[in-house]
C-alpha positions as CSV (number, residue, x, y, z in Angstrom):
1,M,108.2,-16.4,71.5
2,A,104.6,-17.4,72.8
3,K,103.4,-20.7,70.8
4,A,99.7,-20.8,69.8
5,S,97.9,-24.6,69.6
6,G,99.0,-26.2,66.6
7,G,102.7,-25.1,67.0
8,K,101.2,-21.3,65.1
9,T,102.7,-18.6,66.9
10,A,100.9,-16.1,68.9
11,S,101.6,-13.3,66.1
12,T,100.4,-15.3,63.3
13,V,97.2,-17.0,65.0
14,P,94.5,-14.1,62.6
15,L,92.3,-12.1,64.7
16,I,89.4,-13.4,63.7
17,D,88.4,-16.7,61.0
18,Q,87.2,-16.1,58.1
19,G,84.5,-17.9,58.5
20,S,82.8,-16.1,61.7
21,A,84.2,-12.7,60.4
22,D,82.3,-13.2,56.9
23,A,78.9,-14.5,59.0
24,I,79.5,-11.6,61.3
25,R,79.3,-8.8,58.5
26,Q,76.7,-10.5,57.1
27,G,74.4,-10.8,60.0
28,R,74.2,-14.2,60.3
29,H,75.9,-15.5,63.2
30,G,74.0,-17.3,65.2
31,D,76.7,-16.7,68.4
32,P,78.1,-13.2,68.4
33,F,78.6,-13.0,71.6
34,A,81.7,-15.8,70.8
35,V,83.2,-13.4,68.3
36,L,82.6,-10.0,68.9
37,G,84.0,-8.3,72.7
38,V,87.4,-9.6,73.8
39,H,88.2,-13.3,73.8
40,D,91.6,-14.7,74.4
41,V,93.7,-15.7,71.3
42,G,96.7,-17.7,71.3
43,G,97.5,-15.9,74.9
44,R,95.8,-12.7,73.6
45,H,93.3,-10.4,74.4
46,V,91.5,-9.8,71.0
47,L,89.2,-7.5,70.5
48,R,86.5,-7.4,67.9
49,V,83.9,-4.5,66.9
50,M,81.1,-4.5,64.1
51,Q,80.6,-0.9,63.3
52,P,79.6,-0.7,60.0
53,G,79.8,2.9,58.9
54,A,83.1,3.8,60.9
55,E,86.2,4.4,59.1
56,Q,88.7,3.6,62.0
57,V,87.8,2.4,65.5
58,W,89.6,3.0,68.9
59,A,89.5,1.3,72.3
60,L,89.7,3.6,74.8
61,T,91.9,2.0,77.4
62,P,95.1,3.9,79.0
63,D,96.6,4.2,76.1
64,P,94.3,3.9,73.3
65,V,94.2,1.1,71.0
66,A,93.9,1.6,67.0
67,L,91.4,-1.6,65.5
68,S,92.5,-2.7,62.4
69,P,89.7,-2.8,59.6
70,L,88.9,-6.1,58.5
71,G,86.2,-4.7,55.7
72,D,82.6,-4.2,56.2
73,G,82.1,-2.3,59.5
74,L,84.3,-5.0,61.3
75,F,87.7,-4.3,62.9
76,A,90.1,-6.4,65.4
77,G,92.8,-5.4,67.9
78,V,94.8,-7.0,70.3
79,L,94.4,-5.2,73.8
80,P,97.6,-5.2,76.5
81,A,95.2,-6.3,79.3
82,R,91.4,-7.6,79.7
83,A,90.2,-4.1,81.2
84,P,87.1,-2.0,81.0
85,Y,87.3,0.1,78.0
86,R,84.9,2.2,75.9
87,L,84.9,2.3,71.7
88,R,85.6,5.3,69.5
89,A,84.6,5.8,65.8
90,E,85.7,8.0,62.9
91,G,83.9,7.9,59.8
92,H,82.3,10.3,57.2
93,G,83.5,13.5,59.2
94,A,81.9,12.3,62.6
95,Q,83.4,10.8,66.0
96,W,81.2,8.7,67.9
97,E,81.8,7.0,71.5
98,W,80.3,4.0,72.9
99,D,80.5,1.3,75.8
100,D,80.9,-2.1,74.0
101,P,77.5,-4.1,74.8
102,Y,80.0,-7.5,74.2
103,R,82.0,-7.0,77.1
104,Y,78.7,-7.4,79.5
105,G,78.1,-10.7,80.6
106,P,74.2,-12.3,80.6
107,V,71.6,-10.8,82.8
108,L,69.1,-13.4,83.0
109,G,70.0,-16.1,85.7
110,E,69.9,-19.8,86.0
111,M,66.3,-19.7,87.7
112,D,64.8,-17.2,85.1
113,E,66.6,-20.0,82.4
114,Y,65.0,-23.2,84.1
115,L,61.6,-21.6,84.5
116,L,61.5,-19.8,81.0
117,G,62.6,-23.1,79.8
118,E,59.8,-24.9,81.7
119,G,57.2,-22.4,80.4
120,T,56.4,-21.6,84.2
121,H,57.6,-17.9,84.7
122,R,54.8,-16.6,86.1
123,R,56.0,-13.3,86.1
124,L,57.4,-13.2,82.4
125,W,57.5,-9.4,81.9
126,Q,60.0,-8.9,84.3
127,V,62.8,-11.0,82.7
128,L,61.4,-10.6,78.8
129,G,61.0,-7.2,77.2
130,A,63.3,-4.2,77.5
131,H,64.2,-3.0,80.8
132,V,66.6,0.0,82.2
133,I,69.1,-1.3,84.6
134,T,72.1,-1.1,85.8
135,H,74.6,-4.0,84.8
136,E,77.7,-4.4,85.9
137,G,78.3,-0.7,87.3
138,A,76.8,0.4,83.9
139,E,73.5,2.1,83.3
140,G,71.7,0.6,79.8
141,T,69.0,-1.5,78.8
142,H,68.1,-5.1,78.8
143,F,66.5,-6.9,76.0
144,A,65.4,-10.4,75.7
145,V,62.8,-12.1,73.2
146,W,61.6,-15.4,72.7
147,A,62.2,-16.9,69.4
148,P,63.4,-20.3,69.5
149,N,63.9,-21.3,66.3
150,A,65.6,-17.7,64.9
151,E,69.2,-18.1,63.6
152,R,69.9,-14.7,64.4
153,V,68.0,-12.2,66.4
154,S,68.8,-8.1,66.7
155,V,67.5,-5.7,68.4
156,V,67.4,-2.1,65.8
157,G,65.9,1.3,66.6
158,D,67.2,5.1,65.9
159,F,70.3,4.1,68.0
160,N,71.8,1.8,65.4
161,V,70.1,3.0,62.0
162,W,68.5,0.0,62.3
163,D,71.0,-2.2,60.8
164,G,70.9,-5.7,62.4
165,R,74.6,-6.4,62.1
166,R,75.0,-3.8,65.0
167,H,73.4,-5.3,67.9
168,P,72.7,-9.5,67.4
169,M,71.7,-10.7,70.6
170,R,72.8,-13.8,72.4
171,K,71.2,-17.0,72.6
172,R,70.1,-18.5,76.0
173,G,70.8,-22.4,75.3
174,A,67.7,-24.3,75.0
175,T,65.3,-21.9,76.6
176,G,64.8,-20.2,72.6
177,V,65.3,-16.8,74.6
178,W,67.5,-14.1,73.3
179,E,69.4,-11.2,75.4
180,I,71.2,-8.2,75.0
181,F,72.4,-5.2,77.5
182,V,72.6,-2.0,75.5
183,P,75.0,0.7,77.8
184,G,73.6,3.8,77.3
185,L,69.6,3.5,76.2
186,G,67.3,4.6,78.4
187,E,63.7,5.4,78.5
188,G,61.9,6.6,75.1
189,T,64.3,4.7,73.3
190,T,62.0,3.0,70.0
191,Y,63.2,-0.6,68.8
192,K,62.2,-3.5,67.2
193,Y,63.9,-7.2,66.6
194,E,65.5,-8.1,63.4
195,I,65.0,-11.9,63.1
196,R,66.9,-14.2,61.0
197,G,64.4,-17.3,60.4
198,P,65.2,-20.5,59.4
199,G,66.6,-21.1,56.1
200,G,67.9,-17.6,56.4
201,Q,64.9,-15.6,55.8
202,I,64.9,-11.4,57.0
203,L,61.3,-11.9,58.6
204,P,59.6,-7.6,58.6
205,L,60.6,-6.5,62.0
206,K,58.8,-7.2,64.8
207,A,57.7,-5.5,67.8
208,D,58.2,-6.2,71.3
209,P,55.9,-9.2,72.3
210,V,56.5,-8.1,75.8
211,G,57.1,-4.5,75.1
212,F,55.5,-1.8,77.6
213,S,54.7,1.0,75.1
214,S,54.6,1.6,71.5
215,E,55.2,4.7,69.2
216,H,52.1,6.8,67.9
217,A,50.2,5.1,64.9
218,P,50.7,4.6,61.9
219,K,54.4,3.9,63.1
220,N,54.5,0.7,65.6
221,A,58.0,0.3,66.6
222,S,57.8,-0.5,70.7
223,V,59.3,2.1,73.3
224,V,61.1,1.2,76.4
225,R,59.4,2.4,79.4
226,V,59.8,2.3,83.0
227,I,56.8,0.7,84.9
228,R,56.3,3.3,87.6
229,G,54.2,5.6,89.4
230,D,52.7,6.1,93.1
231,W,50.0,4.4,94.4
232,H,47.2,5.9,96.6
233,D,44.9,3.3,97.2
234,D,45.3,1.9,99.8
235,D,42.5,1.7,101.1
236,W,40.7,0.3,98.7
237,M,42.9,-2.3,97.7
238,A,43.1,-3.7,101.4
239,N,39.0,-3.9,101.0
240,R,38.7,-4.9,97.2
241,A,37.6,-8.3,97.8
242,A,34.6,-7.3,99.2
243,H,33.2,-5.5,96.3
244,H,33.4,-8.3,94.1
245,R,31.7,-11.3,96.4
246,I,28.3,-12.5,95.2
247,D,26.7,-10.7,97.7
248,A,28.0,-7.7,96.5
249,P,26.1,-5.0,94.2
250,I,28.2,-4.9,91.0
251,S,26.7,-1.9,88.3
252,V,29.4,-1.7,85.5
253,Y,29.9,1.0,82.9
254,E,31.3,-0.2,79.9
255,V,33.5,2.4,77.9
256,H,35.4,2.7,74.7
257,L,38.3,5.1,75.9
258,G,38.6,6.7,72.4
259,S,35.1,7.9,72.0
260,W,33.3,8.3,75.3
261,K,34.2,11.9,75.2
262,R,36.3,13.8,72.7
263,A,38.6,16.7,73.4
264,P,38.4,20.6,71.6
265,G,39.8,19.4,67.9
266,D,38.3,15.7,68.3
267,R,41.3,14.9,70.2
268,M,40.9,11.7,72.7
269,L,40.9,12.5,75.8
270,S,44.2,11.5,77.5
271,Y,44.3,9.2,80.7
272,L,45.1,11.9,82.4
273,E,41.7,13.7,81.5
274,L,40.0,10.3,81.7
275,A,41.0,10.0,85.4
276,E,39.2,13.2,86.1
277,Q,36.5,13.7,83.6
278,L,35.4,10.2,83.2
279,V,36.2,8.9,86.8
280,D,33.9,11.2,88.1
281,Y,31.0,11.0,85.8
282,A,30.9,7.2,86.5
283,A,31.0,8.1,90.1
284,D,28.3,10.1,90.3
285,M,26.4,7.7,88.1
286,G,26.2,5.5,90.9
287,F,28.0,2.8,89.4
288,T,30.4,0.3,90.5
289,H,33.2,-0.3,88.1
290,L,34.3,0.7,84.9
291,E,35.6,-1.4,82.1
292,L,37.4,-0.6,79.4
293,L,37.5,-2.1,76.3
294,P,40.7,-3.5,75.4
295,V,43.6,-1.0,75.9
296,S,46.1,-3.0,75.0
297,E,48.2,-2.0,72.2
298,Y,46.4,-2.1,68.7
299,P,46.9,-1.2,65.3
300,F,43.7,-0.8,63.7
301,D,41.1,1.4,65.5
302,G,38.4,0.2,64.3
303,S,38.9,-3.2,66.3
304,W,38.0,-1.2,69.4
305,G,40.8,-3.2,70.3
306,Y,39.7,-6.6,70.1
307,Q,42.5,-7.4,67.6
308,P,45.9,-6.5,70.1
309,V,49.2,-6.6,69.2
310,G,51.1,-5.4,72.4
311,L,49.4,-7.2,75.0
312,F,52.0,-5.6,78.0
313,A,51.2,-2.4,76.1
314,P,48.6,0.1,77.4
315,T,47.8,1.9,73.9
316,I,49.6,5.0,73.3
317,R,46.8,6.6,72.2
318,H,46.1,7.9,75.9
319,G,49.5,8.2,77.5
320,T,52.1,6.1,79.1
321,P,52.2,3.2,80.9
322,E,52.5,5.3,84.2
323,E,49.8,7.8,82.8
324,F,47.6,4.5,82.7
325,R,48.2,3.7,86.3
326,A,47.1,7.0,87.5
327,L,43.7,6.1,85.2
328,V,43.4,3.2,87.5
329,D,44.4,5.2,90.7
330,A,42.2,7.4,90.5
331,A,39.2,5.1,90.1
332,H,39.9,3.9,93.2
333,R,40.5,6.5,95.0
334,K,36.5,7.4,93.8
335,G,35.7,3.9,95.0
336,L,35.4,2.8,91.6
337,G,37.1,-1.1,90.6
338,M,38.3,-1.2,87.2
339,I,37.9,-4.0,84.9
340,L,40.0,-4.2,81.9
341,D,38.3,-6.8,78.4
342,W,41.6,-9.2,77.7
343,V,41.8,-10.8,74.4
344,P,43.6,-14.2,74.8
345,G,41.6,-15.8,71.8
346,H,43.0,-14.3,69.0
347,F,45.5,-11.7,67.4
348,P,45.8,-10.4,64.1
349,T,48.1,-11.0,61.0
350,D,50.1,-7.4,61.0
351,P,53.8,-8.2,59.9
352,H,55.4,-6.3,62.7
353,G,53.0,-8.7,65.4
354,L,53.1,-12.4,66.5
355,G,52.0,-14.0,63.5
356,R,55.1,-16.1,62.5
357,F,57.3,-14.5,64.7
358,D,60.6,-16.5,64.5
359,G,60.2,-17.4,61.0
360,T,57.5,-20.4,62.0
361,A,54.1,-20.6,63.7
362,L,55.5,-19.9,67.0
363,Y,52.3,-18.2,68.9
364,E,50.1,-19.6,66.4
365,H,48.8,-23.3,64.8
366,A,50.2,-23.9,61.6
367,D,47.3,-25.9,60.6
368,P,45.1,-23.1,59.5
369,R,42.2,-25.7,61.0
370,E,43.4,-24.9,64.1
371,G,45.3,-21.5,63.9
372,F,43.0,-19.2,62.0
373,H,39.8,-17.5,62.8
374,Q,37.6,-17.4,59.5
375,D,35.2,-14.6,60.9
376,W,37.9,-12.6,61.9
377,N,40.7,-13.2,59.6
378,T,43.0,-13.6,62.8
379,L,45.7,-16.0,64.4
380,I,44.7,-18.5,66.8
381,Y,47.3,-18.9,69.9
382,N,48.7,-22.7,70.3
383,Y,47.2,-22.8,73.9
384,G,48.8,-26.5,74.1
385,R,52.5,-24.8,73.8
386,T,53.2,-24.6,77.4
387,E,55.5,-21.1,76.2
388,V,52.2,-19.6,74.6
389,Q,50.3,-20.9,77.3
390,N,53.0,-19.0,80.3
391,F,53.0,-16.1,77.7
392,L,48.9,-15.7,78.5
393,V,48.4,-16.6,81.7
394,S,51.9,-14.4,83.0
395,N,49.8,-11.1,80.8
396,A,47.1,-11.7,82.5
397,L,49.0,-11.2,86.0
398,Y,50.6,-8.3,84.9
399,W,48.1,-5.9,84.8
400,V,46.6,-6.8,87.9
401,E,49.9,-6.7,89.9
402,E,51.4,-3.9,87.8
403,F,48.3,-1.8,87.3
404,H,46.4,-2.6,90.2
405,V,43.7,-3.7,87.7
406,D,40.8,-5.0,89.8
407,G,39.1,-7.8,87.1
408,L,39.6,-9.2,83.6
409,R,36.6,-9.9,81.4
410,V,38.1,-12.4,79.0
411,D,36.4,-11.9,75.4
412,A,35.0,-14.4,72.9
413,V,35.2,-17.2,75.3
414,A,32.6,-19.4,73.5
415,S,35.5,-19.2,70.2
416,M,38.1,-20.7,72.6
417,L,36.2,-23.3,74.2
418,Y,34.9,-25.4,71.0
419,R,37.6,-26.6,68.0
420,D,34.7,-26.4,65.5
421,Y,33.6,-22.8,66.6
422,S,32.0,-21.0,63.5
423,R,33.5,-23.6,61.3
424,S,31.8,-26.2,58.9
425,E,32.4,-30.1,58.7
426,G,35.9,-30.7,57.6
427,Q,37.6,-27.4,58.3
428,W,38.4,-28.4,62.1
429,V,40.4,-30.9,63.8
430,P,38.9,-32.8,66.5
431,N,40.4,-33.5,70.0
432,K,42.1,-36.4,70.8
433,D,39.0,-38.2,72.0
434,G,37.6,-37.1,68.5
435,G,35.5,-34.0,70.3
436,R,35.1,-30.3,69.6
437,E,36.0,-29.1,73.2
438,N,39.2,-27.4,72.7
439,Y,41.3,-29.0,75.8
440,E,44.2,-26.7,75.7
441,A,42.2,-23.5,75.6
442,I,40.2,-24.9,78.7
443,A,43.7,-25.9,80.7
444,M,44.9,-22.2,80.0
445,M,41.6,-20.6,81.2
446,R,41.9,-23.0,84.4
447,R,45.3,-21.9,85.1
448,M,44.9,-18.2,84.3
449,N,42.3,-17.9,86.8
450,T,43.7,-20.0,89.7
451,T,46.7,-18.1,89.0
452,V,45.2,-14.9,89.3
453,Y,43.0,-15.8,92.1
454,G,45.9,-17.0,94.2
455,E,48.4,-14.4,93.4
456,C,45.9,-11.5,93.6
457,P,43.1,-12.3,96.1
458,G,40.1,-10.1,96.1
459,V,40.2,-9.4,92.1
460,V,38.0,-10.8,89.4
461,T,37.4,-12.6,86.2
462,V,34.6,-12.6,83.9
463,A,33.6,-14.7,80.9
464,E,31.9,-13.5,77.6
465,E,30.5,-16.8,77.0
466,S,27.6,-17.4,74.9
467,T,27.1,-21.2,75.1
468,A,25.3,-23.9,77.6
469,F,29.2,-25.0,78.5
470,P,28.9,-26.0,82.1
471,G,30.8,-24.7,85.1
472,V,32.1,-21.4,83.2
473,S,31.8,-19.5,86.5
474,R,32.7,-22.7,89.1
475,P,35.9,-23.1,90.7
476,A,38.6,-24.6,88.2
477,D,39.0,-27.2,91.3
478,W,35.2,-28.2,91.1
479,G,35.6,-28.7,87.2
480,G,34.7,-25.3,86.2
481,L,36.8,-22.9,84.0
482,G,37.5,-20.6,87.2
483,F,35.6,-17.5,86.0
484,G,33.8,-15.5,89.1
485,F,31.3,-14.3,87.0
486,K,29.7,-15.3,83.4
487,W,27.6,-12.4,81.0
488,N,24.5,-13.5,80.7
489,M,24.1,-13.8,76.9
490,G,20.8,-15.9,76.6
491,W,19.1,-12.9,79.1
492,M,20.3,-10.3,76.8
493,N,19.1,-11.9,73.5
494,D,15.7,-12.7,74.7
495,T,14.8,-9.7,76.4
496,L,15.7,-7.5,73.4
497,S,13.9,-9.5,71.2
498,Y,11.1,-9.2,73.3
499,M,11.4,-5.4,73.6
500,Q,12.2,-4.4,70.0
501,R,8.6,-6.0,69.7
502,D,5.5,-3.6,69.3
503,P,3.4,-4.1,72.5
504,V,0.5,-5.2,71.0
505,Y,2.4,-8.5,70.1
506,R,4.2,-9.1,73.3
507,K,1.7,-11.5,74.8
508,Y,2.7,-14.0,72.2
509,H,6.3,-13.9,73.9
510,H,5.8,-13.5,77.1
511,H,8.2,-15.9,78.5
512,Q,11.2,-14.5,76.7
513,M,11.1,-12.1,79.9
514,T,10.7,-15.5,82.1
515,F,12.7,-17.6,80.5
516,G,16.2,-16.4,82.0
517,L,14.6,-17.4,85.8
518,H,15.0,-20.8,84.7
519,Y,18.9,-21.1,84.5
520,A,19.2,-17.9,86.1
521,W,21.4,-19.9,89.0
522,S,23.5,-22.2,87.0
523,E,26.1,-19.8,86.8
524,N,27.3,-16.7,88.5
525,Y,25.8,-14.0,85.9
526,I,26.1,-10.5,85.1
527,L,23.4,-8.7,82.9
528,P,25.0,-7.3,79.8
529,I,24.0,-4.4,77.8
530,S,27.2,-4.1,76.0
531,H,28.7,-2.4,73.2
532,D,27.9,-5.6,70.4
533,E,24.3,-4.4,71.2
534,V,24.4,-0.8,69.8
535,V,27.0,-1.0,66.6
536,H,27.2,-3.2,63.6
537,G,23.3,-2.0,62.2
538,K,21.7,-3.2,65.5
539,G,20.9,0.8,66.3
540,S,20.6,2.4,69.8
541,M,19.1,1.0,72.5
542,L,16.0,3.3,72.2
543,A,16.1,3.0,68.7
544,K,15.0,-0.7,69.1
545,M,12.1,0.5,71.2
546,P,8.9,0.5,69.3
547,G,6.7,3.2,69.4
548,D,6.5,7.1,68.8
549,G,9.2,9.3,70.4
550,D,7.6,9.5,74.4
551,Q,6.9,5.8,74.0
552,K,10.1,4.8,73.2
553,F,11.7,6.7,76.0
554,A,9.2,4.5,78.3
555,N,9.7,1.3,76.8
556,L,13.8,1.7,77.8
557,R,12.9,3.4,80.8
558,A,10.6,0.0,81.8
559,Y,13.1,-2.2,80.4
560,Y,16.0,-0.7,82.9
561,G,13.7,-1.3,85.6
562,F,13.2,-4.8,84.9
563,M,16.8,-5.2,84.3
564,W,18.1,-3.5,87.6
565,G,14.8,-5.4,89.5
566,H,16.3,-8.8,88.2
567,P,18.8,-10.8,89.8
568,G,21.9,-10.6,88.0
569,K,24.9,-7.8,88.4
570,K,24.5,-5.1,85.7
571,L,26.6,-3.8,83.3
572,L,25.2,-1.0,80.3
573,F,27.7,0.6,77.8
574,M,28.7,4.4,77.7
575,G,25.6,6.2,76.1
576,C,23.0,4.2,76.8
577,E,22.3,5.7,80.6
578,F,21.0,8.7,78.7
579,A,19.4,6.8,75.8
580,Q,21.5,7.9,73.0
581,G,19.4,8.5,69.5
582,R,22.2,7.0,67.4
583,E,24.3,4.0,66.8
584,W,27.6,4.1,68.7
585,A,30.7,5.0,66.1
586,Y,34.2,4.7,67.7
587,Q,35.6,7.7,66.0
588,Q,33.3,10.2,67.3
589,S,32.5,11.4,70.9
590,L,29.4,10.1,72.4
591,D,26.2,13.1,72.1
592,W,26.3,14.6,75.2
593,H,24.4,17.2,74.0
594,L,21.5,15.2,74.5
595,L,21.4,16.0,77.9
596,D,19.8,19.3,77.5
597,H,16.5,17.5,76.3
598,P,14.2,16.3,79.4
599,Q,13.7,12.8,78.1
600,H,17.6,12.5,77.7
601,A,18.6,13.6,80.9
602,G,15.7,11.8,82.9
603,M,17.2,8.7,81.2
604,Q,20.6,9.3,83.2
605,R,18.8,10.5,86.3
606,L,17.0,7.1,85.9
607,V,19.9,5.3,85.8
608,R,21.7,7.1,88.2
609,D,18.9,6.2,90.8
610,L,18.7,2.7,89.7
611,N,21.8,2.1,91.0
612,T,21.8,4.3,94.0
613,L,18.9,1.8,95.2
614,Y,20.5,-1.2,93.9
615,R,23.3,-0.3,95.9
616,G,21.3,0.5,99.2
617,T,19.0,-2.1,99.4
618,P,20.4,-5.8,100.1
619,A,17.2,-7.2,98.9
620,L,18.2,-6.4,95.1
621,H,21.8,-7.7,95.1
622,V,22.5,-9.9,98.1
623,N,20.8,-13.0,96.4
624,D,21.8,-12.0,92.7
625,T,22.9,-15.5,92.3
626,R,21.0,-17.3,94.6
627,P,17.2,-18.9,94.4
628,E,16.5,-17.9,98.0
629,G,16.7,-13.9,97.0
630,F,13.9,-14.3,94.2
631,E,10.0,-15.7,94.1
632,W,7.8,-14.9,91.2
633,L,4.2,-13.2,92.2
634,E,3.2,-13.1,88.2
635,A,4.7,-14.8,85.9
636,N,1.9,-15.7,83.4
637,D,-0.2,-12.5,82.6
638,A,0.6,-13.0,79.2
639,E,-2.5,-10.9,78.3
640,G,-1.6,-7.9,80.0
641,S,1.7,-8.3,79.6
642,T,2.8,-7.6,83.2
643,Y,5.4,-9.1,85.7
644,A,5.9,-9.1,89.0
645,W,8.1,-10.4,92.0
646,V,9.5,-10.5,95.1
647,R,13.6,-9.6,95.8
648,K,14.8,-11.1,99.3
649,G,18.1,-10.2,100.9
650,G,19.1,-11.6,104.8
651,A,17.2,-12.1,107.5
652,G,17.0,-8.4,108.6
653,D,16.3,-7.0,105.6
654,A,13.5,-5.4,103.7
655,P,12.2,-7.5,100.9
656,V,11.6,-5.5,97.3
657,V,8.3,-6.2,95.0
658,V,9.4,-5.0,91.5
659,A,6.4,-5.1,89.0
660,V,6.2,-3.9,85.3
661,N,3.6,-3.2,82.9
662,M,5.0,-4.0,79.2
663,T,1.8,-1.9,77.2
664,P,0.9,1.4,76.9
665,V,-2.1,0.8,79.0
666,E,-2.4,1.9,82.5
667,R,-3.2,-1.1,84.8
668,R,-4.1,-1.7,88.5
669,L,-3.3,-4.8,89.8
670,R,-3.3,-7.0,92.9
671,I,0.0,-8.0,94.1
672,G,1.0,-10.5,96.7
673,L,2.9,-8.8,99.2
674,P,5.1,-11.1,101.5
675,Q,4.3,-8.9,105.0
676,E,2.0,-6.5,106.3
677,G,2.0,-2.9,106.7
678,G,3.2,0.1,104.9
679,W,5.2,-0.7,101.4
680,D,6.9,2.6,99.8
681,E,7.3,3.0,96.0
682,V,10.7,4.0,96.2
683,L,11.3,4.0,92.2
684,N,8.5,4.6,89.7
685,T,10.0,5.0,85.9
686,D,6.9,6.8,85.1
687,A,8.1,9.5,87.3
688,A,7.9,13.3,85.7
689,I,11.6,13.6,86.8
690,Y,12.7,11.0,84.4
691,G,10.2,12.1,81.6
692,G,7.5,10.1,82.3
693,E,4.1,11.1,83.1
694,N,4.1,11.0,87.3
695,R,1.4,8.4,87.5
696,G,1.6,5.9,90.2
697,N,0.9,5.5,93.7
698,M,1.4,8.5,95.5
699,G,4.3,7.1,97.5
700,G,3.2,3.4,98.4
701,V,0.6,1.2,99.2
702,V,-0.7,-0.7,102.4
703,A,-0.6,-4.2,102.7
704,E,-4.0,-5.9,103.3
705,A,-4.6,-9.1,104.9
706,V,-6.0,-10.4,101.6
707,P,-4.0,-13.4,100.7
708,H,-3.1,-13.2,96.8
709,H,0.1,-14.9,94.3
710,G,0.9,-16.8,97.7
711,Q,1.7,-14.4,99.8
712,P,-0.4,-13.7,102.9
713,H,-1.1,-10.0,102.3
714,S,-1.5,-8.0,98.8
715,A,-2.6,-4.4,97.7
716,L,-3.7,-3.0,94.9
717,V,-0.7,-1.3,92.5
718,T,-1.3,0.7,89.6
719,L,1.5,0.5,87.1
720,P,1.7,3.2,84.7
721,P,1.8,2.5,81.1
722,L,5.3,1.0,79.9
723,S,6.7,1.3,83.4
724,A,8.8,-0.6,86.3
725,V,7.6,0.3,89.6
726,F,9.9,-0.8,93.2
727,L,8.1,-1.3,96.1
728,R,9.9,-2.0,99.6
729,R,8.8,-2.5,102.9
730,S,8.5,0.9,104.8
């Protein structure tokens, strides 16, 4: 008779030791693959199966083998040989069959392990998350998740009645990654991770940090999705770099997908509906880019997406990842770039999210002085942890590579740059040098920008940054943060403050409108009139304007003229283009019925024409970020509240003079002109087609040989009340 080690005969060696059996039955074994499946024990091929609810289990080999019940759903038996098998169970009047996950080897390779452990796996989504694959001849889904401090991790879902004892996962050494291949599972499977944290604590079920999709709210399980879709945007992708140069016209339409327009019954539009309606509208309006408020999956509608839980999942509110791809593809085919708001600054505390993911402060800092946002009641990423930094950088690359997204606008950069952001003395932890700069967050942003620009040439990144931090839009290897552009929050605050004043008082605040030119060339700026300016009690753009109804519209038209004539790329939030009257509300459609009124329709036409003029006139965009493209003609007429300047493009481009009157009184001024001859009035915000009264210059002026404003020529120019006039050399 064969002898086992220690002198026992093979038949007397137990099929499983008591400690392992108890740990498997109780769902606390940290290495289930060492127990379940087939193992050589004393010269025998012992199969062990955990199947709660079963009364009998068979191994389906050429000669089926009945396994012995060991209690609480654990079964074991001896196979005649190591060979492929399936399992069959009976219990409570039902019978079912399945392939045993514990007969399959690992999926992740040595290089994956090395890069994961080092925190340098640029395409994290290709190895973590849930992937439908064929492995060792079987079709199924591979699950992998990072939880280094967990004692045990299981994938659970409808497929195993959410029982963490049924599919505990394999831990991959020092990487802290757990994985399992489950045969028979495919697209549409809902799942979460059941994690046993340090000390045996069972955590709330966790959604997959790298999951590609989610259930519809209020449910929040992850959903297995295959990222697929046919692309028809080769022309755009081949030429998109030209659309993101600093000398290109960039006019962005910022959109919240859930409230841009609603379908009958107050239903949100799908990605496919938006691919037609939104894309066609933005293209018709002359915008160059769409910018979407965050589409990464988020639990609370009222956060507008700025508190994401699923960074790798396009929100299911509008459809599947494949359908989101179709939206991007449609935009590209219409000549529109697609920018996404990206939120690496914080994440919510929802139990199914990243907070204390494996029972420890894994993605966040343990110390609330570093890891908790007091303003937003959210958690702050631990940027100094290599794996967390890798998670964020890889996520940025994911959107650009998998969805052909053209750019990322990074939210709340200031909150990441400074450790004392919105904190009082004693509520923050200084950096290693005793200062307030967050070195680790700065390193993350630099790494993100160099990775994205390096891997996907032609894309663009934009920082929403409200401080004087230097070099935000300078290359990382020059000491900058590496962004392509920065929102000019100072310009926005100053000019809106001025515009909200009664014109009689504007002369006392004249240089709020000129101050932006003192620093206009320090960064590559975008002038943003964003969602933040029309919410939280701030009122709509129209409501901010002083005066009666017609004067409000005239003020807003003049402001838009000032903005489009001013150096810097443009961004306008949805609804502002037709002067929506009420404040933006995320839970309802924009007031499209207002376009039945001439003043609102006129405002819409003005924005369309401003975009068309801006895009088609090199002088208005080629030098948006360079001082050689701008010259003041009149910056000091505080008493008259008028402004005039010249915009210049390349050597052969016709210059444009912009003149603005911010009072309700018509002005007739002599304005200097850099060239002789005729100057066409190419746009006048007081035109009747925009809702004005058609006052102006009868189509243009002729330069006279009268030096003025430091120019060799000049002309008398009529500036209608509350208006902006654009003159271009004929």
